[in-house]
C-alpha positions in Angstrom: 97.0 110.9 59.4 100.0 108.6 58.8 100.5 105.4 60.9 103.6 106.9 62.5 101.6 109.9 63.7 98.9 107.6 65.0 101.5 105.6 66.9 102.7 108.8 68.6 99.1 109.7 69.6 98.4 106.3 71.1 101.7 105.8 72.8 101.1 109.0 74.8 97.6 107.9 76.0 97.2 104.5 77.8 93.5 105.3 78.2 93.1 105.8 74.5 94.7 102.5 73.8 92.5 100.7 76.4 89.3 102.2 75.1 90.3 101.3 71.5 91.1 97.7 72.5 87.7 97.3 74.1 85.9 98.7 71.0 88.0 96.5 68.7 87.2 93.4 70.8 83.5 94.2 71.0 82.9 93.3 67.4 79.5 94.8 66.9 80.2 97.8 69.0 80.1 99.0 72.6 78.6 102.0 74.5 80.2 104.7 76.6 78.9 103.4 79.9 80.1 99.9 79.2 83.6 101.1 78.3 83.8 103.4 81.4 82.6 100.5 83.6 85.1 98.1 82.1 88.0 100.5 82.5 86.9 101.7 86.0 86.9 105.3 84.8 84.3 108.1 84.9 82.2 108.4 81.7 83.2 112.0 81.0 86.9 111.0 81.0 86.2 108.1 78.6 84.0 110.3 76.4 87.0 112.6 75.8 89.0 109.6 74.6 86.2 108.5 72.3 86.0 112.0 70.8 89.7 111.8 70.0 89.1 108.4 68.3 86.3 110.0 66.3 88.5 112.9 65.2 91.1 110.4 64.1 88.5 108.7 61.8 89.0 105.4 63.5 85.5 104.8 65.0 82.0 104.8 63.5 79.0 105.5 65.7 75.4 104.4 65.7 72.5 105.5 67.9 69.7 103.4 69.4 67.5 105.6 71.6 69.8 107.5 73.8 72.6 105.0 73.6 75.5 105.6 71.2 77.5 102.6 70.1 81.1 102.8 69.0 82.9 100.4 66.6 86.1 100.5 64.6 85.7 101.2 60.9 86.2 97.9 59.0 88.9 99.4 56.7 90.8 100.7 59.8 90.9 97.5 61.8 94.3 96.3 60.5 95.9 99.7 61.3 94.4 99.7 64.8 95.5 96.1 65.5 99.0 97.0 64.3 99.2 100.0 66.6 97.8 98.2 69.6 100.2 95.4 69.2 103.0 98.0 69.7 101.7 100.3 72.3 98.9 98.7 74.3 99.4 97.9 78.0 96.8 97.9 80.8 96.6 101.1 82.9 97.0 101.2 86.7 93.4 102.1 87.2 92.2 99.1 85.1 94.4 96.7 87.0 93.4 98.0 90.4 89.8 98.1 89.3 89.9 94.4 88.5 91.8 93.6 91.7 89.2 95.3 93.9 86.6 92.7 92.8 87.7 90.4 95.6 87.6 86.6 95.3 85.0 84.7 97.3 85.8 84.7 101.0 88.1 87.7 100.7 87.6 91.4 101.5 89.5 94.0 99.4 90.1 97.5 100.6 91.5 100.2 98.2 94.2 102.7 99.3 94.5 101.2 102.8 97.0 102.5 105.4 99.7 100.2 106.9 101.8 101.6 109.7 105.6 101.1 109.4 108.4 101.8 111.8 108.7 105.4 110.7 105.8 106.1 108.3 102.2 105.3 107.4 102.1 103.8 103.9 99.1 104.0 101.6 98.8 100.6 99.8 96.9 100.1 96.6 95.0 97.1 97.7 94.8 95.2 101.0 93.1 91.8 100.9 92.0 90.3 104.2 90.3 87.2 105.6 88.0 87.5 108.5 85.1 89.9 109.3 85.5 92.5 112.1 89.1 91.5 113.0 91.1 90.2 110.0 92.9 87.0 110.7 95.3 87.4 107.8 96.1 90.2 105.3 97.9 90.5 102.0 99.1 93.9 100.7 99.3 94.6 97.0 101.1 97.3 95.1 100.7 97.9 91.4 103.7 99.4 89.6 103.5 100.8 86.0 107.2 101.8 85.9 110.4 100.3 87.2 113.0 103.0 87.1 115.7 103.0 89.7 113.8 105.5 92.0 110.7 103.4 91.9 112.6 100.2 92.8 114.4 101.9 95.7 111.1 103.5 97.0 109.4 100.1 96.9 112.3 98.4 98.8 112.3 101.2 101.3 108.6 100.8 101.9 109.0 97.0 102.5 111.8 97.5 105.0 109.9 100.2 106.9 106.8 98.1 107.1 109.1 95.4 108.4 107.2 93.2 110.8 103.7 94.7 110.3 100.8 92.4 110.8 100.5 91.2 107.2 101.1 87.7 105.8 102.4 88.8 102.5 103.2 91.7 100.2 102.5 91.2 96.5 104.1 93.5 93.9 102.3 93.5 90.5 104.3 95.0 87.7 102.5 96.1 84.5 104.4 95.1 81.4 104.7 98.1 79.1 107.8 97.3 77.0 110.2 98.9 79.5 109.3 97.4 82.9 109.9 93.9 81.6 113.5 94.7 81.2 113.8 96.0 84.8 111.9 93.2 86.4 115.1 91.3 87.1 116.6 94.3 88.8 113.5 94.5 91.1 113.8 90.8 92.0 117.5 91.1 92.7 116.9 94.0 95.0 114.1 92.1 96.8 116.4 89.1 97.4 118.8 91.4 99.2 116.2 92.7 101.7 114.0 89.6 102.2 116.0 88.4 105.3 115.1 91.7 107.0 111.3 91.2 106.4 109.0 89.0 108.4 106.4 88.4 105.7 106.4 86.8 102.3 107.2 89.0 99.3 106.2 87.9 95.8 106.2 89.5 92.3 103.9 89.0 89.3 104.2 90.4 85.9 100.9 91.6 84.4 101.4 90.7 80.8 100.0 93.2 78.4 98.6 90.6 75.9 96.7 88.7 78.6 96.2 91.1 81.6 93.0 89.4 82.9 94.8 86.0 82.9 97.7 87.5 84.9 95.3 89.2 87.3 93.5 86.0 87.9 96.8 84.2 88.7 97.6 87.0 91.2 94.1 86.6 92.9 94.6 82.9 93.0 97.9 83.4 94.8 96.2 85.8 97.3 93.5 83.1 98.0 96.2 80.5 98.5 98.2 82.8 100.8 95.2 83.7 102.9 94.2 80.0 103.0 90.7 80.8 101.8 88.6 77.7 101.1 87.4 77.7 97.5 83.7 76.7 97.0 
């Protein structure tokens, strides 16, 4: 298969690119369960991606007992690196999966409901400080696209939530080659509505080359906002 065709295959499947990136970075190889755990996906879903990689003649497998290990063919590493440099970006499930591992002293709840003036809103992650009754909360939304409709929907959600009992709302935008260009439009729209909102609103860009570093910065911001003591 020509590199251009490979590019089309990978660009249409973020999961395929993430699984391939993990295999490439593993060096000596990595197993299905490890990949699924790292990507916060179910093993059968990841297995289908690995079968696709095998059919593309990009991965070699070896077996030890019942464990199958995957690694990139040495003569295909340059091709894989070139494609990943063009198309890789972290998926929403990966980012949320990393965020749900809350920092020390913080509780993280996935898909929590926050009541607005007119609607109940399901939020990707809500971090809180305190046990039975949270003393402070930070809501987090992960966006993987920033078209006009998504920006308007996000602004509408913030305005409707209005004076909800949260301390801050953090918007994380996953860089994918297109969202980066629209990031300024989002920040401009936020500036227009911030006077109508009684909580802090901040934005972070999850950079595709260093997603874990960006996610850590976001978590550090949450800890600082919740005023959690670091041990």
